[in-house]
C-alpha positions in Angstrom: 20.0 24.0 -22.8 19.8 27.8 -22.6 23.0 29.8 -21.9 21.6 30.9 -18.5 24.3 31.1 -15.9 24.4 28.2 -13.4 25.2 28.5 -9.7 28.6 26.9 -8.9 27.8 26.4 -5.2 27.2 22.9 -3.8 24.2 22.5 -1.4 25.4 22.1 2.2 23.0 19.5 3.4 22.0 16.3 1.5 18.5 16.5 0.1 17.0 13.0 -0.1 14.8 11.9 -3.0 11.9 11.6 -0.6 11.0 11.8 3.1 7.8 11.2 5.0 6.1 14.0 6.8 5.2 12.8 10.3 3.2 15.1 12.6 2.6 15.1 16.3 -0.8 13.6 15.9 0.6 10.5 14.2 3.2 10.1 16.9 0.6 10.5 19.7 -1.7 7.9 18.1 1.1 5.4 17.9 2.0 6.0 21.5 -1.6 5.5 22.4 -1.6 2.2 20.7 1.6 1.1 22.5 0.1 2.2 25.9 -3.1 0.4 25.2 -1.4 -2.9 24.7 -3.3 -3.5 21.5 -0.6 -3.5 18.8 -1.9 -5.9 16.1 -5.1 -5.7 14.0 -7.8 -4.1 16.2 -10.0 -1.0 16.7 -7.6 1.5 14.9 -7.4 -0.7 11.9 -11.2 -0.9 11.7 -11.3 2.9 12.1 -8.7 3.4 9.3 -10.7 1.0 7.0 -13.8 3.1 7.5 -12.0 6.4 7.1 -10.2 5.3 3.9 -13.4 3.9 2.4 -15.2 7.1 3.1 -12.4 9.1 1.5 -12.4 7.0 -1.6 -16.1 6.5 -1.8 -15.8 2.7 -1.9 -18.2 0.3 -0.2 -15.7 -2.2 1.0 -12.0 -2.3 1.9 -9.3 -4.6 3.4 -6.2 -3.2 5.0 -3.0 -5.2 4.5 0.7 -4.9 5.4 1.8 -3.9 1.9 0.5 -3.2 -1.6 2.5 -6.3 -2.7 0.3 -8.4 -0.3 -2.7 -6.6 -1.6 -2.0 -7.4 -5.2 -1.3 -11.0 -4.4 -4.6 -11.7 -2.7 -6.6 -9.5 -5.1 -5.3 -11.7 -7.9 -6.2 -14.8 -6.0 -9.6 -13.5 -5.1 -10.1 -12.7 -8.8 -9.5 -16.3 -9.6 -6.0 -16.1 -11.1 -4.6 -19.6 -11.3 -2.1 -21.7 -13.1 -2.5 -21.5 -16.9 -3.9 -18.0 -16.7 -2.1 -14.8 -17.8 -2.0 -11.5 -16.1 -1.4 -8.4 -18.3 0.2 -5.2 -16.9 2.5 -2.4 -17.7 6.2 -3.0 -18.6 6.9 0.2 -16.7 6.1 -0.7 -13.1 7.7 -2.1 -9.9 8.2 -5.8 -10.1 5.7 -6.5 -7.3 2.9 -6.0 -9.9 4.0 -9.0 -11.9 5.9 -11.0 -9.3 2.7 -11.6 -7.4 1.1 -13.1 -10.5 3.9 -15.7 -10.5 3.1 -16.5 -6.9 -0.4 -17.3 -8.0 1.0 -19.8 -10.5 0.0 -17.6 -13.4 2.1 -16.1 -16.2 2.8 -12.4 -16.3 2.6 -10.6 -19.6 3.4 -7.0 -20.4 2.1 -4.1 -22.5 4.1 -1.2 -23.8 3.4 2.4 -22.5 2.4 5.7 -24.0 5.7 7.7 -24.3 4.0 10.9 -23.2 2.2 9.7 -20.1 4.2 6.6 -19.2 0.9 4.7 -18.7 -0.6 1.8 -20.6 -3.6 2.4 -22.8 -6.4 0.3 -24.0 -4.6 0.0 -27.4 -1.3 -1.1 -25.9 -3.1 -3.6 -23.6 -5.3 -5.0 -26.4 -2.2 -5.5 -28.6 -0.7 -7.7 -25.9 -3.7 -9.8 -24.9 -4.2 -13.5 -25.6 -7.1 -15.9 -25.0 -5.4 -16.7 -21.7 -5.6 -13.1 -20.3 -7.5 -13.4 -17.1 -6.7 -10.1 -15.3 -5.7 -6.7 -16.6 -3.7 -4.5 -14.2 -3.4 -0.8 -15.3 -0.8 1.0 -13.3 -1.5 4.6 -12.6 2.1 5.6 -13.0 3.6 8.4 -10.8 0.1 9.4 -9.7 -1.5 10.0 -13.2 -4.7 8.0 -13.8 -4.8 5.8 -16.8 -7.6 6.5 -19.3 -10.0 4.0 -17.6 -13.1 4.1 -19.7 -11.6 2.4 -22.8 -9.7 0.0 -20.6 -12.9 -1.0 -18.8 -14.6 -1.4 -22.1 -11.8 -3.6 -23.3 -12.1 -5.7 -20.2 -15.8 -6.2 -20.7 -15.4 -7.2 -24.3 -12.7 -9.7 -23.5 -14.3 -10.9 -20.3 -11.3 -10.0 -18.0 -11.2 -8.6 -14.5 -9.5 -5.3 -13.8 -7.3 -4.9 -10.8 -5.9 -1.3 -10.6 -2.4 -0.9 -9.3 -2.8 2.5 -7.6 0.3 2.2 -5.5 1.3 5.7 -6.7 -2.2 7.2 -6.8 -3.9 7.7 -3.5 -6.1 10.8 -3.9 -5.9 10.8 -7.7 -9.1 11.3 -9.7 -10.4 10.2 -13.1 -13.4 12.2 -14.6 -14.3 13.6 -11.2 -14.2 10.3 -9.2 -11.5 9.0 -6.9 -9.2 6.2 -8.2 -10.4 3.2 -6.3 -13.9 3.1 -7.8 -13.3 1.8 -11.4 -11.9 -1.7 -11.6 -13.1 -4.8 -9.8 -10.5 -4.2 -7.1 -7.9 -1.4 -6.6 -4.7 -1.7 -4.6 -3.0 1.2 -2.8 0.4 1.5 -1.1 1.3 3.3 2.1 5.1 2.7 1.9 7.1 5.6 3.4 7.9 7.1 0.0 4.2 7.3 -1.0 1.9 10.3 -0.9 0.7 9.1 2.6 2.2 6.4 4.7 1.4 3.9 7.5 5.1 3.0 7.8 4.5 0.0 5.6 1.0 -0.9 4.5 -1.6 -1.3 1.8 -5.3 -1.3 1.0 -7.7 -3.0 -1.3 -10.8 -1.1 -2.2 -13.8 -2.7 -4.0 -17.5 -2.3 -4.4 -18.7 -5.8 -4.9 -19.5 -7.7 -1.7 -18.4 -11.0 -3.2 -14.7 -10.1 -2.8 -15.0 -9.2 0.9 -14.9 -12.7 2.5 -12.1 -14.1 0.3 -9.9 -11.1 0.7 -10.4 -11.0 4.5 -9.7 -14.8 4.7 -6.7 -14.6 2.4 -5.2 -11.7 4.4 -5.2 -13.5 7.7 -4.4 -17.3 7.6 -7.8 -18.2 6.1 -9.2 -17.7 9.6 -12.8 -16.5 9.9 -11.9 -14.3 12.9 -9.0 -11.9 13.3 -7.4 -11.1 16.7 -9.9 -8.3 17.4 -12.9 -10.6 16.8 -11.3 -13.3 19.1 -9.7 -11.4 22.0 -11.6 -8.2 22.5 -14.2 -8.0 25.3 -16.9 -8.8 22.9 -15.0 -11.5 21.0 -15.0 -15.2 21.0 -11.7 -17.2 20.8 -13.0 -20.0 18.7 -12.3 -19.8 15.0 -12.3 -21.9 11.8 -9.6 -21.9 9.1 -11.5 -22.0 5.8 -8.6 -21.8 3.3 -4.7 -21.6 3.5 -4.3 -17.9 3.7 -1.4 -15.6 4.5 -0.2 -13.3 7.3 -0.9 -10.0 5.5 -2.9 -8.1 8.1 -2.3 -4.4 8.9 -1.3 -3.6 12.5 -3.1 -1.1 14.7 0.3 0.7 15.1 0.4 1.2 11.3 -3.3 2.2 11.2 -2.6 4.8 13.9 -0.2 6.6 11.5 -2.6 6.2 8.6 -5.6 7.7 10.4 -3.8 11.1 10.6 -1.9 10.9 7.4 -5.2 10.5 5.6 -6.4 13.7 7.1 -3.4 15.5 5.7 -3.3 13.7 2.3 -5.0 16.5 0.2 -2.6 19.1 1.6 0.3 16.8 0.9 -0.9 16.3 -2.7 -1.4 20.1 -3.2 2.2 20.8 -2.1 3.5 18.1 -4.5 1.5 19.7 -7.3 3.0 23.2 -6.4 6.6 21.8 -6.5 6.0 20.1 -9.8 4.5 23.3 -11.3 7.8 25.0 -10.4 9.8 22.1 -12.0 7.8 22.4 -15.2 8.5 26.2 -15.3 12.2 25.6 -14.8 12.7 22.5 -17.0 9.9 22.9 -19.7 12.3 24.5 -22.2 15.4 22.4 -21.4 16.2 20.4 -24.5 18.1 17.7 -22.7 15.1 16.7 -20.6 11.8 15.2 -21.7 8.9 15.8 -19.4 5.6 13.9 -19.3 2.5 15.5 -20.9 -0.9 16.0 -19.5 -3.6 13.8 -21.2 -6.8 15.3 -22.7 -9.2 13.4 -20.5 -10.3 14.9 -17.2 -8.1 13.8 -14.3 -6.3 14.8 -11.1 -2.6 14.0 -11.0 -1.2 13.5 -7.5 2.5 13.5 -8.4 3.9 10.7 -6.4 7.0 11.0 -8.7 8.5 13.7 -10.9 10.3 11.7 -13.6 12.0 13.6 -16.4 13.9 11.6 -19.0 17.5 12.6 -19.3 18.2 12.6 -23.1 21.6 11.1 -22.9 22.0 11.2 -26.7 22.4 15.0 -26.3 25.0 14.7 -23.4 28.4 13.4 -22.7 27.2 11.5 -19.6 24.9 8.5 -19.0 21.7 8.7 -16.9 23.5 6.9 -14.1 26.4 9.5 -14.3 23.8 12.3 -14.2 22.4 10.8 -11.0 25.9 10.4 -9.5 26.8 14.0 -10.3 23.6 15.3 -8.7 24.5 13.3 -5.6 27.8 15.1 -5.6 25.7 18.3 -5.4 24.0 16.8 -2.3 20.8 16.1 -4.2 19.3 12.7 -4.1 17.5 10.9 -6.9 15.5 7.7 -7.5 15.1 5.2 -10.3 11.5 4.3 -11.1 11.9 2.0 -12.9 14.0 -0.4 -15.0 11.4 -1.9 -17.3 10.2 -5.1 -15.7 11.1 -7.4 -18.5 14.7 -6.3 -18.5 15.4 -7.8 -15.0 17.3 -11.1 -15.1 14.3 -12.8 -13.4 12.1 -12.0 -16.4 14.8 -12.6 -19.0 14.8 -16.2 -17.7 11.1 -16.3 -18.6 11.8 -15.4 -22.2 11.4 -11.7 -22.2 14.1 -9.7 -24.0 15.1 -6.2 -25.0 13.2 -5.0 -28.1 9.8 -6.3 -27.0 8.5 -3.0 -25.5 10.4 -0.2 -27.1 8.7 2.8 -25.4 9.2 1.2 -21.9 12.9 0.5 -22.8 13.5 4.0 -24.0 12.0 5.4 -20.8 13.8 2.8 -18.6 17.2 3.9 -20.0 16.7 7.6 -19.4 14.3 8.1 -16.5 15.3 9.7 -13.2 13.2 10.7 -10.2 14.0 14.1 -8.8 13.3 15.1 -5.1 9.5 15.5 -4.5 7.9 15.5 -1.0 5.8 17.9 1.0 8.4 18.9 3.5 10.6 20.4 0.7 11.0 24.1 1.1 11.0 26.5 -1.8 14.7 26.8 -1.3 15.1 23.0 -1.6 13.2 23.1 -4.9 15.5 25.9 -6.2 18.5 23.9 -5.2 17.3 20.9 -7.2 16.8 23.2 -10.2 20.2 24.7 -9.9 21.8 21.3 -9.4 20.2 19.9 -12.5 21.1 22.9 -14.6 24.7 22.7 -13.3 25.1 19.0 -14.2 23.5 19.4 -17.6 25.7 22.5 -18.4 28.9 20.6 -17.6 27.8 17.6 -19.6 27.1 19.8 -22.6 30.6 21.4 -22.3 32.1 17.9 -22.1 30.3 17.0 -25.3 31.7 20.0 -27.1 
């Protein structure tokens, strides 16, 4: 680290790692839903599906109550069954692989590229077996994977591709929105994501064959949802065609999403501006390792800013770094512990040493505050806080 002086003052008000930006339009739309008496899946959900499909450029979409639900039924609609394997990144949230287990399948993992934190066609192919049924590239932190070689691999090995785009709403690969490349793409609208519906998710796809199974699986296997049954033009009769789930999005969630979607590009632009300042501040700091921009054409939407704290150069651990930032009133996140290092997956036979890049990242990664409501002063406080903690850790090492 440079010898630049650090500010000894502690920030007065706690800065969280993230916070959603709710406007008056979102609030008014939710109030309108409450006053209408229509709270569950109905006209606003249908409007949101159309709006989101139009934004992505996809032909079809199903709105669900979480990305976890979306992954689960996308895998089922893709034919994932007992005896099959699902292959995904070792650096992701556990929902990506947990849902494969719920399908009766076996999750498998591929290592990541150390510079982008994404899987590549090469790391995926190295982990494939004859049982691999579905490949799930994770567009980590909002950076699209290099999809062309991954899609080529999937075609050669006769696998489906379900993209985990939980971090990547609005991201682009070679001039096209994420959501248009794999057989299905799953998005998240959790409160910490680039846009929110409170909780919620979305499955986008371009082949009509997935529409009926996804819609059935998302709502009890019933061939009519509440809007089709109880609106003035509906019919209360229905058939249950398969044992589905209760994964539908509510109109109260869609009410938020309708207006969040309109603000998404502005949200993403602000995130990019904050990250630009972070790179200016931290690009030359030897105790931090930052991700690198890949050569292929892309638009990164910066769901997360995740430097690696190079603890081998410091007198503190990554967790101590996070605790000391908290003492400076600066929140952090941890995204993620490598999936195979969780006890649940160790019981399945995974162990440390299997995915060295993911493990290296997992031991050092930290998420710094990044959300559109951050002021320039907030950003500078994060920079000062990080520099202060690193400077103290270097002195302790000496």
